[in-house]
TILUMSE-541329 format. One line per 5 residues: their letters; for each residue x, y, z of C-alpha. Coordinates in nm, 3 decimals, always signed. Example, Ala and Ser with C-alpha at 12.3 -4.5 7.8 and 13.67 -1.06 7.14 Angstrom:
2
AS = +1.230 -0.450 +0.780 | +1.367 -0.106 +0.714
END
This chain:
290
MILYL = -8.409 +16.698 +6.719 | -8.230 +16.415 +6.648 | -7.902 +16.612 +6.655 | -7.959 +16.745 +7.015 | -8.086 +16.419 +7.122
ILSII = -7.757 +16.259 +7.013 | -7.572 +16.583 +7.176 | -7.772 +16.538 +7.489 | -7.659 +16.183 +7.533 | -7.326 +16.269 +7.440
SSTAL = -7.265 +16.553 +7.637 | -7.447 +16.403 +7.961 | -7.220 +16.077 +7.906 | -6.919 +16.291 +7.891 | -7.072 +16.458 +8.207
LIILK = -7.035 +16.140 +8.403 | -6.675 +16.086 +8.279 | -6.537 +16.385 +8.401 | -6.670 +16.318 +8.712 | -6.555 +15.971 +8.751
SFYFW = -6.208 +16.109 +8.663 | -6.243 +16.367 +8.947 | -6.079 +16.045 +9.156 | -5.786 +15.999 +8.951 | -5.738 +16.371 +8.899
KVNTL = -5.719 +16.363 +9.293 | -5.963 +16.632 +9.253 | -6.202 +16.741 +9.575 | -6.523 +16.670 +9.435 | -6.738 +16.930 +9.581
HGIIF = -6.517 +17.208 +9.527 | -6.524 +17.101 +9.124 | -6.917 +17.067 +9.161 | -6.947 +17.434 +9.299 | -6.674 +17.569 +9.033
NYWTA = -6.894 +17.388 +8.781 | -7.206 +17.580 +8.877 | -7.056 +17.885 +8.831 | -6.883 +17.806 +8.525 | -7.194 +17.693 +8.398
ATLSF = -7.396 +18.007 +8.483 | -7.115 +18.239 +8.343 | -7.050 +18.053 +7.991 | -7.446 +18.072 +7.960 | -7.423 +18.488 +8.014
LISPS = -7.125 +18.476 +7.746 | -7.284 +18.289 +7.484 | -7.559 +18.573 +7.483 | -7.549 +18.871 +7.660 | -7.765 +19.095 +7.531
SIIDN = -8.072 +18.825 +7.544 | -7.982 +18.827 +7.900 | -7.961 +19.171 +7.986 | -8.277 +19.239 +7.787 | -8.467 +19.015 +7.974
FHQLN = -8.292 +19.035 +8.306 | -8.668 +19.188 +8.440 | -8.817 +18.861 +8.403 | -8.604 +18.723 +8.711 | -8.909 +18.854 +8.902
DLWYV = -9.143 +18.616 +8.796 | -8.832 +18.317 +8.752 | -8.631 +18.366 +9.046 | -8.828 +18.085 +9.256 | -8.863 +17.845 +8.986
TGTIG = -8.490 +17.851 +8.855 | -8.379 +17.890 +9.257 | -8.542 +17.618 +9.334 | -8.415 +17.347 +9.040 | -8.074 +17.513 +9.164
FLFII = -8.114 +17.371 +9.513 | -8.231 +17.058 +9.347 | -7.905 +17.046 +9.200 | -7.708 +17.091 +9.514 | -7.953 +16.841 +9.754
VFYIT = -7.967 +16.545 +9.456 | -7.556 +16.582 +9.451 | -7.505 +16.565 +9.752 | -7.799 +16.227 +9.826 | -7.590 +16.086 +9.525
GRTAQ = -7.272 +16.126 +9.696 | -7.398 +15.953 +10.019 | -7.577 +15.682 +9.847 | -7.224 +15.606 +9.628 | -7.078 +15.578 +9.915
QLGMG = -7.276 +15.408 +10.156 | -7.392 +15.152 +9.949 | -7.214 +15.194 +9.632 | -7.189 +15.384 +9.258 | -7.425 +15.057 +9.112
VASVA = -7.713 +15.167 +9.370 | -7.681 +15.497 +9.312 | -7.649 +15.505 +8.982 | -8.007 +15.271 +8.912 | -8.194 +15.507 +9.119
SKMSM = -8.058 +15.769 +8.961 | -8.124 +15.672 +8.586 | -8.476 +15.452 +8.743 | -8.594 +15.830 +8.824 | -8.673 +15.881 +8.443
VIPIA = -9.008 +15.712 +8.535 | -9.105 +16.020 +8.728 | -9.043 +16.292 +8.446 | -9.226 +16.042 +8.215 | -9.534 +16.008 +8.437
AGLIL = -9.554 +16.414 +8.484 | -9.556 +16.434 +8.086 | -9.857 +16.198 +8.058 | -10.054 +16.349 +8.348 | -9.938 +16.738 +8.308
YNESM = -9.909 +16.757 +7.981 | -10.142 +16.499 +7.808 | -9.882 +16.334 +7.618 | -10.012 +16.036 +7.427 | -9.920 +15.618 +7.524
GLQKM = -10.010 +15.399 +7.292 | -9.904 +15.035 +7.370 | -9.583 +15.056 +7.166 | -9.455 +15.334 +7.342 | -9.555 +15.209 +7.656
SGILL = -9.360 +14.877 +7.551 | -9.068 +15.077 +7.476 | -9.060 +15.254 +7.834 | -9.172 +14.926 +8.010 | -8.825 +14.770 +7.810
AIPAV = -8.646 +15.042 +7.916 | -8.655 +15.031 +8.289 | -8.536 +14.718 +8.286 | -8.283 +14.789 +8.079 | -8.137 +15.067 +8.236
ILVSR = -8.100 +14.867 +8.596 | -7.896 +14.603 +8.420 | -7.667 +14.812 +8.250 | -7.630 +15.027 +8.521 | -7.618 +14.793 +8.832
PSVKQ = -7.228 +14.664 +8.882 | -7.173 +14.326 +9.025 | -7.130 +14.254 +9.389 | -6.739 +14.181 +9.328 | -6.688 +14.464 +9.140
EGVQF = -6.860 +14.730 +9.352 | -6.739 +14.567 +9.692 | -7.015 +14.706 +9.881 | -7.327 +14.520 +10.042 | -7.697 +14.667 +10.062
RLSDI = -7.820 +14.723 +10.363 | -8.224 +14.734 +10.417 | -8.111 +15.009 +10.714 | -8.010 +15.219 +10.410 | -8.298 +15.200 +10.209
WLPIL = -8.440 +15.582 +10.230 | -8.108 +15.654 +10.043 | -8.161 +15.537 +9.710 | -8.566 +15.651 +9.743 | -8.430 +15.995 +9.856
LFLGA = -8.216 +16.024 +9.536 | -8.485 +15.847 +9.283 | -8.707 +16.091 +9.405 | -8.461 +16.399 +9.378 | -8.348 +16.328 +9.074
GLVDT = -8.716 +16.254 +8.932 | -8.822 +16.587 +9.063 | -8.512 +16.756 +8.872 | -8.576 +16.658 +8.534 | -8.992 +16.730 +8.588
AIKFA = -8.870 +17.081 +8.722 | -8.681 +17.124 +8.417 | -8.953 +17.044 +8.191 | -9.204 +17.252 +8.386 | -8.964 +17.556 +8.370
QFTYM = -8.952 +17.499 +7.993 | -9.324 +17.418 +7.910 | -9.385 +17.737 +8.138 | -9.178 +17.981 +8.107 | -8.896 +17.951 +7.853
NDGNR = -8.881 +18.078 +7.515 | -8.587 +18.154 +7.243 | -8.550 +18.520 +7.397 | -8.466 +18.393 +7.773 | -8.335 +18.084 +7.746
QLVIM = -8.010 +18.160 +7.815 | -8.150 +18.378 +8.130 | -8.316 +18.074 +8.257 | -7.984 +17.830 +8.243 | -7.827 +18.080 +8.388
SIFAS = -8.031 +18.143 +8.649 | -8.036 +17.762 +8.739 | -7.683 +17.720 +8.753 | -7.589 +18.040 +8.973 | -7.922 +17.929 +9.207
AGIIG = -7.639 +17.602 +9.279 | -7.367 +17.803 +9.267 | -7.466 +18.049 +9.562 | -7.545 +17.771 +9.802 | -7.230 +17.591 +9.676
ILRLW = -7.063 +17.962 +9.777 | -7.147 +17.928 +10.141 | -7.036 +17.537 +10.199 | -6.696 +17.646 +10.037 | -6.621 +17.947 +10.237
YEVFL = -6.737 +17.719 +10.548 | -6.461 +17.395 +10.464 | -6.222 +17.645 +10.314 | -6.207 +17.957 +10.632 | -6.381 +17.743 +10.929
LKKKL = -6.259 +17.383 +10.845 | -5.946 +17.538 +10.687 | -5.936 +17.275 +10.421 | -5.716 +17.364 +10.087 | -5.887 +17.495 +9.789
LWRSA = -5.625 +17.320 +9.469 | -5.615 +17.480 +9.159 | -5.707 +17.099 +8.994 | -5.995 +17.157 +9.171 | -6.084 +17.446 +8.998
GAGIL = -5.967 +17.349 +8.643 | -6.166 +17.049 +8.657 | -6.481 +17.243 +8.797 | -6.478 +17.443 +8.499 | -6.397 +17.153 +8.246
LGITN = -6.694 +16.963 +8.371 | -6.899 +17.296 +8.418 | -6.877 +17.350 +8.046 | -6.978 +16.992 +8.001 | -7.285 +17.061 +8.263
YLSLY = -7.404 +17.358 +8.067 | -7.395 +17.158 +7.733 | -7.623 +16.884 +7.863 | -7.869 +17.099 +7.996 | -7.866 +17.335 +7.699
FLLKC = -7.933 +17.032 +7.482 | -8.190 +16.850 +7.708 | -8.388 +17.129 +7.698 | -8.359 +17.196 +7.287 | -8.445 +16.857 +7.279
LEDPA = -8.788 +16.938 +7.485 | -8.860 +17.234 +7.274 | -8.874 +17.082 +6.983 | -9.287 +17.070 +6.894 | -9.287 +16.734 +6.737
SESST = -9.137 +16.573 +7.061 | -9.266 +16.488 +7.364 | -9.096 +16.461 +7.721 | -9.169 +16.109 +7.824 | -9.006 +15.979 +7.512
VFAYV = -8.713 +16.230 +7.534 | -8.631 +16.168 +7.853 | -8.690 +15.764 +7.780 | -8.385 +15.797 +7.470 | -8.184 +16.032 +7.663
NIGVV = -8.167 +15.795 +7.958 | -8.096 +15.448 +7.759 | -7.860 +15.655 +7.535 | -7.651 +15.762 +7.852 | -7.629 +15.382 +7.963
ITSFL = -7.551 +15.223 +7.642 | -7.258 +15.469 +7.605 | -7.156 +15.481 +7.944 | -7.133 +15.100 +7.917 | -6.953 +15.110 +7.586
TGLFL = -6.698 +15.402 +7.761 | -6.603 +15.188 +8.060 | -6.554 +14.931 +7.825 | -6.269 +15.101 +7.607 | -6.146 +15.386 +7.830
FSEKA = -6.152 +15.262 +8.186 | -6.151 +14.863 +8.102 | -6.438 +14.759 +8.285 | -6.546 +14.411 +8.231 | -6.918 +14.324 +8.038
DKNKI = -7.077 +14.070 +8.299 | -7.390 +13.918 +8.147 | -7.654 +14.154 +8.327 | -7.485 +14.430 +8.122 | -7.488 +14.272 +7.798
AGVIL = -7.873 +14.205 +7.793 | -7.953 +14.557 +7.953 | -7.816 +14.667 +7.608 | -7.968 +14.421 +7.390 | -8.263 +14.581 +7.597
SLIAI = -8.228 +14.886 +7.539 | -8.142 +14.841 +7.175 | -8.465 +14.724 +7.167 | -8.690 +14.951 +7.355 | -8.482 +15.236 +7.102
AVLSY = -8.666 +15.019 +6.826 | -8.951 +15.001 +6.970 | -8.989 +15.360 +7.046 | -8.867 +15.489 +6.715 | -9.040 +15.254 +6.490
END
């Protein structure tokens, strides 16, 4: 479980790095995201074609679940983009990471997971830690928060939380070793189908150019996206783990590794809030792991 947890954190962080690099690579973000979904769906098939073919009949029972998750993927991405553009990446990051309270609560309510004083303390420490590390200063962000746009981070908070909760539901209710790749492929393909409709609209009606670098960046993103979902599912499948703890670990791990990556790869500055958030994150990990 520890190995899959580390790989989940690394792949999720790499996903954010690639998305951030889209700007420097001059990639059309939407086009790259669409190629990403089809790459992830194709990769899941290529890794285990026989298991997908043998279990393909199960789509009759799975399509509405995986289709809903795929639809949420697209919607949450759109809301993330709108939030980042209008309120800044900091607000988008905080709202997205704070959404971990939704799958954590779902794990406690729906799956009767434990919640002792120690675990509660670790999760309560994780919440301000995530906020402090994710939120850049106003000077860095260059965007002032407007109360009239409060609905954007609220929708992002709910949407991102629903995605994680739906993934846990699919894993708990429908997934097994035989159909895991089928479920992953169906989720990404569902998002890809919705995305391809948007791509057709932009290329053929709006006459936007489809650049090769967008396709290449999307393929790289898709490989990383597939790995992040695969390793997360492997963590959730571990009988010794609980989803509430897994989501707390992953979110804390991602914000810490993203913080370190920003320092060493993008030369970002570490202010007092971020340092305090990292310290709280480490304490939260120690409390949850003890």
